[in-house]
N, C-alpha and C positions, 0 to 999 in steps of 0.2 A: 504494500500500500504506500502511495506517495501523496504529497500535498495536492497535486492536480486531481487525483481520484477522490480525495475528500471534498474538494471544492465542487467537483462535478456532482457528487452525491448530495451536497448541501444546497446547491443553487435551486432557484425556483424554475418552473417550466418556461417562464417568459424571459429567462436570463441566458446570457451567452458568456462562455469562458474562452479567453484567447491567451495564447502564450505570447508574452511581450518581453523578449530577451531570453537569456539562458534559463534563469530560474524565477522569472517574474511573470505574473499573469494579470490580465485585466478582466474583471467580471463586469459585464454590462447588464445591469438589472433594470429592465424597462418597467415603468409604472410602479416603482418602489421608492419609498421615502428613505432618507438617510438612516434613520433609526432602524428600519427593517433590515437594511443591508448590514448594519453594525451587529445586530442580533444574529443574523445568519452567519456572519463570519466568527463571532464569538462562540457560537455553537459548534462550528467547524473546528475551531481551535480546541475546544473541549474534546471533541471526537479524536483529533490528532494526538492529543496528550494522553488519551486513554488506551492507545494501541499498545500491543505487547512491546514494541520498540517505539516509544513515544516520539512524535514529531512536533516541531513547532514552526510557526511561520509568523511573519509580520505583515501588516497591511495598512494601507491608507485609504480612507473612504472620502470621496467628494461627490457632490451632487452637480450634475451638468444640466443647466437649464438652457432654454432657447436663447440663442445669441451668445452663449459662452464659447470661448475659444477652447476647443478640445485639447490642444497641446498644452496650454497653460494649466488646465484642470488636471491633466496627467502629471504634470510637474508638481502640482500641489499634493496629489496623492502620493507621489514618490517621496516628497519631503516628509509627509506624515508617516509613511512606512519606515523610513530611516530613523525618525524620532522614536518609533515603537521599538525598533531594533536596538537603538542606544539604551532605551529603558530596560530592555531585557538584560543587556550586558552590565548596566550599572546597578541594577537592583536584583541581587542574587536571591533575595527573599521575596520575590514578586508574589503578590497574593494570587491564588488560583483564579483562573478565568471565570469559574463558576460564581465568584464573588463580585464580578464586574457589575456595575450598576446597569442592568438591562432595563 
């Protein structure tokens, strides 16, 4: 099992998952609000951590509205993902994802 399989299993029927670089993915969730996508990814993170060989992944979530520049929104998501990665590295006692305010 890998992260892409977990994301494919977690995504909604109206969402699409695309590989964006070597180990990065873009999840396009049509007609979903920001909170719904954050909940979906938090649940996927719990599933990944519960595997026999636990996996972890970082993500950045942005909402793209009509008129938004897609490239700049991807850059924002990328920044958020790297902030999450830095948080993993700096907080060895990170609280479990199940305790995230959903």
